[in-house]
C-alpha positions as CSV (number, residue, x, y, z in Angstrom):
1,X,25.5,-18.0,17.3
2,X,22.2,-16.2,17.5
3,X,23.7,-13.1,16.0
4,X,25.2,-15.1,13.1
5,X,21.8,-16.6,12.3
6,X,20.2,-13.2,12.3
7,X,22.9,-11.8,10.1
8,X,22.5,-14.6,7.6
9,X,18.7,-14.2,7.5
10,X,19.1,-10.5,7.0
11,X,21.6,-10.9,4.2
12,X,19.3,-13.4,2.4
13,X,16.4,-11.1,2.8
14,X,18.3,-8.1,1.5
15,X,20.1,-9.9,-1.3
16,X,17.5,-9.1,-4.0
17,X,17.4,-5.4,-3.0
18,X,21.2,-5.1,-2.9
19,X,21.6,-6.8,-6.2
20,X,19.0,-4.4,-7.8
21,X,20.8,-1.4,-6.4
22,X,24.2,-2.6,-7.5
23,X,23.1,-3.3,-11.0
24,X,21.3,0.0,-11.3
25,X,24.6,1.9,-10.6
26,X,26.7,-0.3,-12.9
27,X,27.7,1.0,-16.3
28,X,26.1,-0.7,-19.3
29,X,28.1,-3.2,-21.3
30,X,28.4,-0.9,-24.3
31,X,29.1,2.2,-22.2
32,X,32.3,4.2,-22.4
33,X,32.1,4.9,-18.7
34,X,35.2,3.5,-16.9
35,X,34.1,4.0,-13.3
36,X,32.7,1.1,-11.2
37,X,29.5,3.0,-10.3
38,X,27.7,5.6,-12.4
39,X,24.4,7.4,-12.6
40,X,24.2,6.8,-16.4
41,X,21.3,4.4,-16.2
42,X,19.2,6.9,-14.1
43,X,20.1,9.8,-16.5
44,X,19.1,7.7,-19.5
45,X,15.9,6.6,-18.0
46,X,14.8,10.0,-16.9
47,X,15.8,11.5,-20.3
48,X,14.4,8.9,-22.7
49,X,11.4,7.5,-20.9
50,X,8.2,8.8,-19.2
51,X,9.3,7.4,-15.8
52,X,8.4,10.6,-14.0
53,X,4.9,10.4,-15.3
54,X,4.6,6.8,-14.3
55,X,5.8,7.7,-10.9
56,X,3.2,10.5,-10.6
57,X,0.5,8.1,-11.7
58,X,1.5,5.5,-9.2
59,X,1.7,8.0,-6.4
60,X,-1.7,9.4,-7.3
61,X,-3.4,6.0,-7.4
62,X,-1.7,4.7,-4.2
63,X,-2.4,7.8,-2.1
64,X,-6.0,7.9,-3.3
65,X,-6.4,4.3,-2.4
66,X,-4.9,4.9,1.1
67,X,-7.2,7.9,1.9
68,X,-10.4,6.2,0.7
69,X,-9.6,2.8,2.3
70,X,-8.8,4.4,5.7
71,X,-11.7,6.7,5.7
72,X,-14.2,3.9,5.0
73,X,-12.5,1.2,7.0
74,X,-12.2,3.2,10.2
75,X,-16.0,3.5,11.0
76,X,-16.6,0.1,9.5
77,X,-14.0,-1.5,11.7
78,X,-15.5,0.4,14.7
79,X,-18.9,-1.1,14.1
80,X,-17.3,-4.5,13.6
81,X,-15.5,-4.2,16.9
82,X,-18.2,-2.7,19.1
83,X,-21.4,-3.9,17.5
84,X,-23.2,-7.1,18.3
85,X,-26.1,-8.8,16.5
86,X,-27.0,-10.7,13.3
87,X,-26.4,-7.7,11.1
88,X,-22.9,-7.2,12.3
89,X,-22.3,-10.9,12.2
90,X,-23.5,-11.0,8.6
91,X,-21.3,-8.0,7.7
92,X,-18.3,-9.8,9.3
93,X,-19.0,-13.0,7.4
94,X,-19.3,-11.0,4.1
95,X,-15.9,-9.3,4.7
96,X,-14.3,-12.7,5.4
97,X,-15.7,-14.1,2.1
98,X,-14.5,-11.0,0.2
99,X,-11.1,-11.2,1.8
100,X,-10.7,-14.9,0.8
101,X,-11.4,-14.3,-2.9
102,X,-8.3,-13.9,-5.1
103,X,-8.3,-10.7,-7.1
104,X,-7.7,-12.6,-10.3
105,X,-11.3,-14.0,-10.1
106,X,-12.8,-10.6,-10.4
107,X,-10.5,-8.9,-12.9
108,X,-12.3,-9.9,-16.1
109,X,-15.9,-9.2,-14.8
110,X,-14.7,-5.9,-13.5
111,X,-13.0,-5.1,-16.8
112,X,-16.3,-5.8,-18.7
113,X,-18.3,-3.8,-16.3
114,X,-15.9,-0.8,-16.2
115,X,-15.6,-0.8,-20.0
116,X,-19.3,-0.1,-20.2
117,X,-18.9,2.7,-17.6
118,X,-15.9,4.3,-19.3
119,X,-13.6,3.5,-16.4
120,X,-11.1,1.4,-18.4
121,X,-7.7,3.0,-19.3
122,X,-8.0,5.7,-16.6
123,X,-6.6,6.1,-13.1
124,X,-10.1,6.5,-11.5
125,X,-11.2,3.0,-12.5
126,X,-7.9,1.5,-11.3
127,X,-8.2,3.3,-7.9
128,X,-11.8,1.9,-7.5
129,X,-10.5,-1.6,-8.0
130,X,-7.7,-1.2,-5.5
131,X,-10.0,0.3,-2.9
132,X,-12.4,-2.7,-3.4
133,X,-9.4,-5.0,-3.0
134,X,-8.1,-3.5,0.2
135,X,-11.3,-2.4,2.0
136,X,-12.1,-5.8,3.5
137,X,-8.6,-6.4,4.9
138,X,-8.2,-2.8,6.2
139,X,-11.6,-3.1,7.9
140,X,-10.5,-6.3,9.7
141,X,-7.2,-4.6,10.6
142,X,-9.0,-1.6,12.1
143,X,-11.5,-3.8,14.0
144,X,-8.6,-5.8,15.5
145,X,-6.9,-2.7,16.7
146,X,-10.2,-1.2,18.1
147,X,-10.6,-4.4,20.1
148,X,-7.4,-3.5,22.0
149,X,-8.8,-0.1,23.1
150,X,-10.7,-0.5,26.4
151,X,-14.4,0.4,26.1
152,X,-14.1,2.2,29.5
153,X,-12.5,5.1,27.6
154,X,-15.6,5.6,25.6
155,X,-17.9,5.1,28.6
156,X,-16.0,7.8,30.4
157,X,-16.4,10.1,27.4
158,X,-20.1,9.5,27.3
159,X,-20.4,10.4,30.9
160,X,-18.6,13.6,30.1
161,X,-21.3,14.4,27.5
162,X,-19.7,13.2,24.3
163,X,-21.8,11.5,21.6
164,X,-21.0,8.1,20.1
165,X,-19.4,9.9,17.1
166,X,-17.6,12.3,19.3
167,X,-16.1,9.5,21.4
168,X,-15.1,7.7,18.3
169,X,-13.4,10.6,16.6
170,X,-11.8,12.2,19.7
171,X,-11.0,9.1,21.8
172,X,-10.9,5.9,19.7
173,X,-9.3,7.4,16.6
174,X,-6.8,9.4,18.6
175,X,-5.6,6.2,20.3
176,X,-5.5,4.2,17.0
177,X,-2.7,5.9,15.1
178,X,-0.6,2.6,14.9
179,X,-3.7,0.7,13.6
180,X,-4.5,3.4,11.1
181,X,-0.9,3.6,9.8
182,X,-0.8,-0.2,9.5
183,X,-3.9,-0.2,7.4
184,X,-2.6,2.7,5.4
185,X,0.7,1.0,4.7
186,X,-1.1,-2.2,3.6
187,X,-3.3,-0.3,1.2
188,X,-0.3,1.7,-0.1
189,X,1.8,-1.3,-0.8
190,X,-1.0,-3.2,-2.5
191,X,-1.7,-0.3,-4.9
192,X,2.0,0.5,-5.4
193,X,3.2,-3.0,-6.2
194,X,0.3,-4.4,-8.2
195,X,1.0,-5.4,-11.8
196,X,-1.8,-7.7,-12.9
197,X,-4.7,-5.4,-12.4
198,X,-2.9,-2.4,-13.8
199,X,-1.8,-4.4,-16.9
200,X,-5.4,-5.3,-17.7
201,X,-6.9,-1.9,-17.0
202,X,-4.2,0.5,-18.4
203,X,-3.2,0.8,-22.0
204,X,-2.4,4.4,-22.9
205,X,1.1,5.7,-22.3
206,X,-0.3,8.7,-20.5
207,X,-1.9,6.6,-17.7
208,X,0.7,3.9,-17.2
209,X,2.1,3.3,-13.7
210,X,5.6,2.2,-12.8
211,X,5.0,-1.6,-12.8
212,X,3.3,-1.6,-16.2
213,X,5.7,1.0,-17.6
214,X,8.6,-1.2,-16.6
215,X,7.7,-3.7,-19.3
216,X,8.7,-1.2,-22.0
217,X,12.3,-2.1,-21.2
218,X,11.8,-5.7,-22.2
219,X,12.0,-6.2,-25.9
220,X,11.7,-9.4,-28.0
221,X,15.5,-9.8,-28.5
222,X,17.0,-7.7,-25.9
223,X,16.5,-6.3,-22.4
224,X,17.8,-3.1,-21.0
225,X,18.7,-4.4,-17.6
226,X,20.4,-1.2,-16.5
227,X,17.1,0.7,-17.2
228,X,15.1,-2.0,-15.5
229,X,17.2,-1.8,-12.3
230,X,17.2,2.0,-12.3
231,X,13.4,2.1,-12.5
232,X,13.2,-0.7,-9.8
233,X,15.3,1.5,-7.5
234,X,13.0,4.4,-8.1
235,X,10.1,2.1,-7.2
236,X,11.8,1.3,-3.9
237,X,12.2,4.9,-2.8
238,X,8.5,5.8,-1.9
239,X,7.9,2.7,0.4
240,X,11.3,3.2,2.0
241,X,10.5,6.9,2.7
242,X,7.1,6.0,4.1
243,X,8.5,3.4,6.5
244,X,11.4,5.7,7.5
245,X,9.0,8.6,8.2
246,X,6.3,6.6,10.1
247,X,8.1,3.7,11.9
248,X,8.3,5.7,15.1
249,X,4.5,5.9,15.3
250,X,4.1,2.1,15.3
251,X,3.6,1.9,19.1
252,X,0.8,1.0,21.4
253,X,2.2,2.4,24.5
254,X,-0.2,5.4,24.7
255,X,-3.3,3.3,25.3
256,X,-2.3,2.1,28.8
257,X,-1.5,5.6,29.9
258,X,-4.9,6.8,28.9
259,X,-6.4,4.7,31.7
260,X,-4.3,6.1,34.5
261,X,-6.4,7.2,37.4
262,X,-9.5,5.3,36.2
């Protein structure tokens, strides 16, 4: 019974993805292709559209967002986890407020500000918006993971002569790979899947990303569903590759072993 329930839940969760994949490989209604599955939609999309450029733009923005978010959130989360006092408390409250605000409330003010700075319709401005959207949550995620690392590890490092920065970089970060990867995956998915912010900030064909470029397949009187599904499958590939490559690192088993003999 339990297996049947899990199977039903899995099928329901996978139904949209399976439908997208099946439609992407089906021949178009006006196609002369007689086989049940074909690569015709992918060939047409790659030949007639700028999907590869959209893919490169999306990857550039998402990877840049991940790097900046993790680099900034790691020390900030460490301060939030280990620090005490009014300053840290105020910083924590500020992050909570920023985390609670929906992105839609800041899109128009940011657009007006960025238009004066020349950051509209380019990937740098979009990356800055994504970093600002993810930094509060990734800081909280890193702080929560740092809380699970015993302070005795750092104290032992200090006794051995390491500085605070040395213990942070060589002890805390080394035992925080699952937390770092979780924050990185969150930042990547937010930047990869966003449509609203990209739609407001990007206009030129040369800087479109995949979510905004996808709207080119929707015309007033017709929709190229085969092309839409083919691009959707292309959008699915990078997140699937990321999870397939990194899932084995999502483990916290190494922290307990680090305390052996203490």
